[in-house]
C-alpha positions in Angstrom: -14.2 57.7 -63.3 -10.7 56.4 -63.9 -10.2 58.5 -67.1 -11.8 61.4 -65.7 -9.2 61.7 -62.9 -6.4 61.1 -65.0 -7.7 63.9 -67.3 -8.0 66.1 -64.4 -4.5 65.3 -63.1 -3.1 66.1 -66.6 -5.1 69.4 -66.6 -3.8 70.4 -63.3 -0.2 69.4 -63.4 0.3 70.1 -67.3 2.2 66.6 -67.4 0.7 64.5 -70.0 3.9 62.4 -70.4 3.4 60.9 -67.1 0.1 59.7 -68.1 1.2 55.7 -67.9 2.1 56.4 -64.4 -1.0 58.1 -63.5 -3.0 55.1 -65.3 -0.7 52.7 -63.1 -1.6 54.4 -60.0 -5.3 54.1 -60.7 -5.1 50.5 -61.8 -3.1 49.2 -58.7 -4.4 51.7 -56.0 -7.8 52.4 -57.1 -9.6 55.4 -58.2 -10.8 56.8 -54.8 -7.1 56.5 -53.3 -5.9 58.5 -56.3 -8.7 60.9 -56.1 -8.1 61.4 -52.3 -4.3 62.1 -53.1 -5.2 64.3 -55.9 -7.6 66.2 -53.4 -4.9 66.7 -50.9 -2.6 68.1 -53.9 -5.2 70.6 -54.8 -5.5 71.8 -50.9 -1.7 72.3 -50.5 -1.8 74.2 -53.9 -4.3 76.3 -52.5 -2.1 77.3 -49.4 0.9 77.8 -51.8 2.9 75.3 -50.3 3.5 73.3 -53.7 5.4 74.8 -56.5 5.5 71.7 -58.6 2.4 70.1 -58.6 3.6 67.1 -60.6 6.6 66.2 -58.2 4.1 66.5 -55.0 1.7 63.9 -56.5 4.1 61.7 -57.8 5.7 61.5 -54.5 2.4 60.8 -52.5 1.3 58.3 -55.4 4.6 56.4 -55.1 4.5 56.5 -51.4 1.2 54.8 -51.6 2.4 52.3 -54.2 5.5 51.3 -51.8 3.1 51.0 -49.1 1.1 48.6 -51.4 3.9 46.4 -52.5 5.0 45.8 -49.0 1.5 44.7 -47.8 1.4 41.3 -46.6 -1.0 38.6 -47.9 -2.1 38.2 -51.6 -4.9 40.7 -53.0 -7.8 38.8 -54.8 -8.0 40.1 -58.2 -11.3 42.0 -59.1 -12.8 43.9 -61.9 -14.7 46.2 -59.5 -13.2 49.6 -58.5 -11.1 49.8 -55.6 -13.2 51.0 -52.4 -12.3 52.9 -49.3 -11.4 49.3 -47.7 -7.5 50.2 -48.9 -7.3 52.3 -45.7 -8.3 49.3 -43.6 -6.0 46.7 -42.0 -5.4 43.7 -44.2 -7.3 41.2 -42.5 -8.4 40.1 -38.9 -4.9 39.2 -37.8 -3.5 42.6 -38.8 -6.1 44.3 -37.3 -5.7 42.5 -33.9 -1.7 43.0 -34.2 -2.0 46.9 -34.6 -4.5 47.1 -31.8 -2.2 45.2 -29.5 0.9 47.2 -29.9 3.1 47.9 -26.7 3.9 51.4 -25.9 7.6 51.7 -26.4 10.4 52.7 -24.1 14.2 53.9 -24.4 15.8 56.1 -26.6 13.9 57.5 -29.8 15.1 59.0 -32.9 12.8 62.2 -34.1 11.5 61.9 -37.6 8.8 63.2 -40.0 6.7 61.3 -42.4 8.6 61.2 -45.8 5.0 62.4 -47.5 3.4 64.3 -44.7 -0.6 64.9 -44.6 -1.9 67.9 -46.0 -2.0 70.9 -43.4 -5.6 71.6 -44.6 -7.2 68.2 -43.8 -7.6 65.9 -40.6 -6.1 62.3 -40.8 -8.8 60.1 -39.2 -7.9 56.8 -38.3 -10.3 54.1 -39.9 -10.5 51.8 -36.8 -11.7 55.0 -34.9 -15.6 54.9 -35.7 -18.2 57.5 -34.3 -19.2 55.2 -31.5 -15.8 55.8 -30.0 -17.5 58.8 -28.6 -20.6 59.5 -27.1 -23.2 62.6 -26.5 -22.7 64.8 -23.7 -26.0 64.0 -22.2 -24.8 60.2 -21.5 -24.9 60.0 -17.9 -22.9 56.8 -17.9 -19.2 56.7 -16.9 -18.6 53.6 -18.9 -20.7 51.0 -21.2 -20.1 48.2 -23.4 -21.0 48.5 -27.2 -20.4 46.0 -30.1 -17.8 48.0 -32.0 -17.5 47.3 -35.9 -14.1 47.3 -37.5 -13.6 46.8 -41.3 -10.5 44.9 -43.0 -9.3 45.1 -46.6 -10.6 41.7 -47.5 -14.0 43.3 -47.0 -14.9 41.5 -43.8 -16.7 43.5 -40.7 -15.7 42.2 -37.5 -17.7 43.0 -34.2 -15.6 43.1 -31.1 -17.2 43.9 -27.8 -15.7 47.2 -26.6 -15.7 48.6 -23.0 -15.9 52.4 -23.1 -14.6 54.4 -20.1 -12.7 51.6 -18.4 -9.4 50.5 -19.1 -10.2 46.8 -18.1 -13.5 45.2 -17.0 -14.4 45.9 -13.3 -11.7 48.6 -13.2 -12.3 52.2 -12.2 -14.8 54.2 -14.5 -12.7 56.8 -16.1 -15.5 58.1 -18.5 -16.5 57.9 -21.8 -14.8 60.4 -24.5 -17.5 62.7 -25.6 -18.3 64.6 -28.9 -16.2 67.3 -27.5 -13.3 65.2 -27.1 -13.6 64.0 -30.4 -13.4 67.3 -31.7 -10.4 68.2 -29.9 -8.6 65.2 -30.8 -9.4 65.9 -34.5 -8.1 69.5 -34.1 -4.7 67.8 -32.4 -4.5 65.6 -35.5 -4.5 68.7 -37.6 -2.1 70.5 -35.6 0.2 67.3 -35.9 -0.2 67.5 -39.5 0.7 71.3 -39.8 3.9 70.5 -37.8 4.9 67.9 -40.5 3.6 64.7 -39.4 6.3 64.1 -36.7 7.1 60.9 -34.6 9.5 59.1 -32.5 11.2 55.9 -34.0 12.5 53.3 -31.8 14.6 50.4 -32.7 12.7 47.5 -31.4 9.4 49.1 -30.6 6.3 50.7 -32.8 6.7 54.4 -33.7 5.0 57.3 -31.6 3.5 60.4 -33.4 3.7 63.6 -31.1 3.1 67.4 -31.7 3.2 70.5 -29.5 0.0 72.0 -28.7 -0.6 75.6 -27.9 -3.8 75.7 -25.6 -4.7 79.3 -27.0 -3.9 78.1 -30.8 -6.1 74.9 -30.2 -9.2 77.1 -28.9 -8.9 79.2 -32.2 -8.9 76.1 -34.2 -12.1 75.0 -32.3 -13.7 78.2 -33.1 -14.0 79.5 -29.5 -14.8 83.2 -29.9 -14.1 84.2 -26.3 -11.1 82.5 -24.6 -10.0 83.4 -20.8 -8.2 82.1 -18.2 -10.9 79.8 -16.9 -11.4 78.5 -20.3 -7.6 77.8 -20.8 -7.7 75.6 -17.7 -11.0 74.0 -18.9 -9.3 73.0 -22.2 -6.2 72.0 -21.0 -8.2 69.2 -18.4 -10.3 68.0 -21.4 -6.9 67.5 -23.3 -5.5 65.8 -20.5 -8.5 63.6 -19.7 -8.0 61.9 -23.3 -4.9 60.1 -22.0 -6.9 58.4 -19.1 -10.4 57.9 -20.5 -9.9 54.1 -22.1 -11.3 51.5 -24.3 -10.8 47.6 -23.7 -11.2 45.3 -26.6 -12.5 42.0 -25.8 -10.6 40.3 -28.6 -10.5 36.7 -26.9 -14.3 36.6 -27.3 -14.0 36.0 -30.8 -12.1 32.5 -30.3 -8.6 33.3 -32.0 -6.0 31.4 -30.2 -3.3 33.3 -28.5 -4.9 36.6 -28.8 -4.9 38.9 -25.7 -7.1 41.5 -25.0 -6.4 45.1 -25.3 -6.7 48.3 -23.2 -5.8 51.6 -24.4 -6.4 55.3 -24.9 -6.2 57.6 -27.6 -3.4 59.7 -26.2 -0.4 57.9 -24.4 1.1 61.2 -22.7 0.6 64.8 -22.2 3.0 67.3 -20.7 2.7 70.8 -19.8 4.9 73.7 -19.9 3.7 77.3 -19.3 4.6 81.0 -18.6 3.6 84.6 -18.9 3.9 85.8 -22.6 3.0 89.3 -23.4 1.1 89.7 -20.3 -0.9 86.6 -20.4 -0.6 82.7 -19.5 0.8 80.7 -22.3 0.3 76.9 -21.9 1.7 74.4 -24.4 1.3 70.7 -24.5 3.5 68.2 -25.6 1.0 65.4 -26.7 1.9 61.8 -27.7 -0.8 59.7 -29.4 -1.1 56.1 -28.2 0.5 53.3 -30.2 -2.5 51.8 -32.1 -3.5 55.6 -33.1 0.4 56.2 -34.1 0.4 53.1 -36.1 -2.7 53.9 -37.9 -1.4 57.4 -38.7 2.1 56.2 -39.7 0.6 53.4 -42.1 -1.8 56.0 -43.8 -4.8 53.8 -42.8 -6.8 57.0 -42.5 -9.5 58.9 -44.3 -8.7 62.4 -44.7 -11.5 64.7 -43.5 -12.0 68.3 -43.9 -10.9 70.8 -41.1 -14.2 72.2 -40.6 -15.3 69.1 -38.8 -14.0 70.7 -35.6 -16.2 73.4 -35.8 -19.4 71.0 -35.7 -21.6 72.1 -32.7 -24.5 69.7 -33.2 -23.1 66.4 -31.5 -25.6 64.2 -33.4 -24.3 65.6 -36.9 -20.9 65.1 -35.6 -21.2 61.4 -35.2 -23.2 61.1 -38.1 -20.4 62.8 -40.1 -17.9 60.1 -38.6 -20.5 57.2 -39.6 -21.4 58.6 -43.0 -18.5 59.5 -44.7 -16.5 56.4 -45.0 -19.7 54.6 -46.3 -20.6 57.2 -48.8 -17.1 57.3 -50.3 -17.0 53.4 -50.8 -20.2 53.5 -52.9 -20.4 53.6 -56.4 -20.7 57.1 -57.7 -24.4 58.4 -57.5 -25.5 55.6 -55.1 -27.5 56.5 -52.1 -27.0 55.2 -48.6 -30.1 54.8 -46.4 -30.5 53.5 -42.7 -33.5 53.6 -40.5 -33.5 56.1 -37.6 -34.0 53.3 -35.2 -30.9 51.5 -37.0 -28.8 54.7 -36.6 -29.3 54.9 -32.8 -27.8 51.6 -32.3 -24.9 52.1 -35.0 -23.9 55.4 -33.4 -24.4 53.8 -29.8 -26.7 56.7 -28.6 -27.4 56.8 -24.7 -30.9 55.5 -23.9 -33.3 58.4 -24.2 -37.3 58.4 -24.3 -37.4 60.1 -28.0 -35.6 56.6 -29.1 -39.2 54.7 -28.8 -41.1 57.4 -30.7 -41.2 57.3 -34.4 -42.0 61.0 -34.9 -39.8 62.1 -32.1 -36.8 60.3 -33.7 -37.3 62.4 -36.9 -37.6 65.8 -35.1 -34.2 64.9 -33.3 -32.6 63.8 -36.5 -34.0 66.7 -38.4 -32.7 69.3 -36.0 -29.2 67.9 -36.2 -29.4 68.4 -40.1 -30.8 71.8 -40.0 -27.5 72.6 -38.1 -25.2 71.8 -41.0 -23.1 74.4 -42.3 -20.5 72.5 -44.1 -21.4 69.2 -46.0 -18.4 68.7 -48.3 -15.9 65.9 -48.2 -11.9 66.7 -48.5 -12.1 66.6 -52.4 -14.9 68.9 -52.5 -17.8 66.8 -53.1 -21.2 67.8 -51.5 -22.9 65.4 -49.0 -26.8 65.4 -49.4 -28.8 64.2 -46.5 -32.4 63.9 -46.1 -34.9 62.0 -44.2 -37.7 60.2 -46.1 -40.7 58.1 -44.8 -40.0 54.3 -44.7 -42.1 51.2 -44.4 -42.0 51.3 -40.7 -39.7 53.9 -39.7 -38.3 57.2 -41.1 -35.1 56.8 -43.2 -32.0 58.8 -43.3 -30.5 58.9 -47.0 -27.5 60.1 -47.9 -25.6 60.7 -51.2 -22.1 62.0 -52.5 -22.7 64.6 -55.6 -20.0 63.9 -58.3 -16.8 65.6 -58.1 -16.6 68.9 -59.9 -14.7 69.3 -62.9 -11.5 72.0 -62.5 -12.5 75.4 -64.2 -10.1 75.9 -67.6 -8.5 79.2 -67.7 -8.3 80.6 -71.2 
């Protein structure tokens, strides 16, 4: 694939002289990383924001190379292609460090990322898996799941995570639902549209922030009718994201001097509103939490297509979050499969009667798949998803189609 991505870059940028640099980027960063940045370039070109594709892609890749050079720890040489793991934390200690950042106080300097994210994608933090959210049918206001976190050294760490409470035996604040996940994804896109801004503190972690018009947020979410009551309800849902918490029992893993961590996905939400053109206009200043901000600023993310905010099937939204990173990490043409019973556990779905019945499981998952309207990744590759008969259970299989070659003009 390496030669193909380089050929595609040269065809699009017309810059054969920089072939040595493109080859270096593939060699150090890996093909998937270069392909992701190349996909971001193509999106930017479609919005007519990029006049010099070569310079833009060079800046993206140099930023990645700089981050790679400053990463701590030694990388183990391997002849295998670089996987999606490059977006994850380096190792367990780095993961714990990023999850236990204190929120900063004091004076802050306003900055924007040197190379901002694409306005047409959603930068989704890799630590935020599908089981951070639940179905709206879940009546529980809190629960405990075994959350899985991947690190760059290939390890999968399972950490007990309490959802819906900021600490054990604390007040039940509610588990973020799929709708909250869609709202968060839309806000992250708004943050990218506004230039990927953050507050930089001298002696504390940086914090990402953006300004969110509730009416613009509603449009981005695909709401067709939006009145005064809807405005209030959507504002309340954003507000709840700063209270609905998670608690990670890091100490249970046995590491010395490791502190448990309680956090939410948003740190603060402030509101300003007034009448504009005869209707109420509500604008929120939203600050992401320090764990989420650290992931965004350090590019520990996977770019997801903006269309995921339109997904109406809650089960398909969770499946999309679950499947995409696994598919991207596979060799081209490889097929991922998982039993439907296994997926119920992986997605931490709330207990339901259909879980125990084999054909009922197939019916529910098939219904979710039939609702799919968009099954492509940010680089345009189609996701093929099917349900097939296995030995003891129905299997969900998924595969990424090869990336399409750019059309050459005469």
